[in-house]
Phi, psi and omega in degrees: 000318181293318180294320177297313182299331180271002178070028182250013179261355178220157177231114179299146179285336178221166183227127173230177184300323181298317179293321178297316177295327179295328177299313180297313182294326179292319182278336180082327180202139175235121186286142175257147176204151185284338184293135177222111175253280171288321181189177173293153185300319182295334175286321179295327178298316177292317180303317182300333182261351174193108183290351180280343183291145174253162180299320181296321179297320179297312181299317180296318183290319184287321187251050183286163176228120005292154188289144171233010175224165170214160180253133179200176181277107177243251172296322171203210172290118187226154166273134185228150174297141188296335180287355175269355183307315183301327190278356172266011174301325180296325178286322177298321175296324178298319177296317180297317182295330184246028185298338180294342180268356181284124179293134175055054179302127184295155177286159179300323180295316180298319179297316179298316181297317180295315180296324179296319181289336178266005187305319183227027180206170171243150186201158171274168176298325178297318178302328184268007175129359177116143183267335186231151174278320183223206185274339182292142185303318185263009179275072187287149172286166177301322179296314179297318177301318180295317180298317182291324177292316179295326175293318181299322183264002171091007178276338175235150182222154173245116177243007182202146170235146175228122182058036179071008178260136176293137171257117183263146173211161175293139187302316183290349176270344187239327181272128179306145187306322185295342179263002181251324185222146177197154180299333184272355182286149181239164177246124176224137184052029179077006182251122179274140178162182175302159178298162179302320178299316179295319180297310182297320179297314181298317181289325178293316178295323177296319178299316180297319180297319184280339178272324187082307178210141181183167176273176177301316180299321177298314182297317180296324188291331186304305179251016180050064190285347177243160178094353178250286179233330181270159175243163179301316177301323178296316179297318180297323177297314179295322178299316178299321178298319180293324178292317178298325179276002180061026176274339174223142179239150177276138179223173173238135177241125182303127178092351178262126185273331182281153172305139186233150187226158183218159175279121182304327181293323179288321176300318180298318178295320179298316181294336179263011181056038181253017174248125181299146182266011179220184182224170168293161176253119187197162167276141179249137172298145173301341180256015174291139185293343174296330184243019179305305187271102189298324179296323178293322177301317179295316183292323186268320186247358179060034175242124176273090192257132176218146172277129184253015181301328183257012175266135177309139187309320183293340183259000180287140179258318188251344178120164186304314186226048185302123183256125177297145175259117176268125179208127177052044176068017177231156169265107193259345182195175172229137181236126173264105190265168174193173178229137177227157178263134175233090189068235178271352184267149171261131177247131173272127177264137164252084190299321175220130174240120181240116180274145174275112183264344181050040177085356181281152182289321183243152177280135179296139179301327179299320178293320179295313180297319180295320179294321177299316178298316181297319179294315180297319180297316180292320179298318178298322183294325180265014178060036176273141182278343183201167175244129178250122183267129176263235180285138176237134178238122355289153185300332182295344182270353186295315181298320180292322179292318179299318179294318180296322178294317181298325181288344179272348182287000000 
């Protein structure tokens, strides 16, 4: 059910803009991150669901003009469908309510100046005078601080990136009118939009849809519904309302101790045997929404998964950007990838491959074969001519993995 809800149970034979946009709408949110090994994370999310997609196609589809997406704080910094803009009013109110906790809150004059300069144009922070004061990543200039604050409270929006730089514009110049004003909208903390209850309900239902099945903690984690403006008791109240309205149903999952909930539409498909019993075989970004909630990954796939990019190199176990391997509805291994040049050729490195043995002495051949397919698929996607295997854990599986890769040539 979870794999189906995430769009990882099928792989389209071709990819067009409509299918690419469908990935975003199906997932509800796609996380952005600066790390790029094989590619940026948001590109890898699309790749995992269709190996035919190119990086250029993803960028074109996500940052189209006129805009159909916007960037905002959801699970983290995420690309979101533009029709979800109204329902983040509750988060914008949260920023206003807690503005005293914002580091280096811009002056009123700086805010006025920035809005004046964006009155009839869109611009990057660099265009407006520079993003940073010094060399440190978070040493923002006054202009950048103002832009980020205005984005947080909804007066400025980002609907496009160029060269990984945000393009800022005034919200009323970029977001379609129907998502900004309505007779039913209310004003709280000076922020116009649906009521907090409506916002939380919409985000909760979206979370349920993208999970398929999950606990309260799983549901809260998708859009980080607590810690901003909502509280856990508030979310639980909205959840009870959704259950009474039969928009979410209570279920039991063997081995799960917490109360669990499911999307009725997914249950209906399950009852009609219309959910595939397997998955695509692919590498997953550490920021892929299937593996966002690490506790859920452990509970569902029995993998204790952590990103080690910010762990000192000497203390890493699985590698800088270890990507889980999804195969036959299981996470069977982790691959720390890279790309190197060998003359004119690009070689994809699997610097470290760690198989999930689940306490078994030997790695299942199925896991080895699936990992070989995932590596070959990824190498083809980045136009690499070959795959180079580094360390394999357990070491006894290296020869079998090398053989499985050779058989795919």
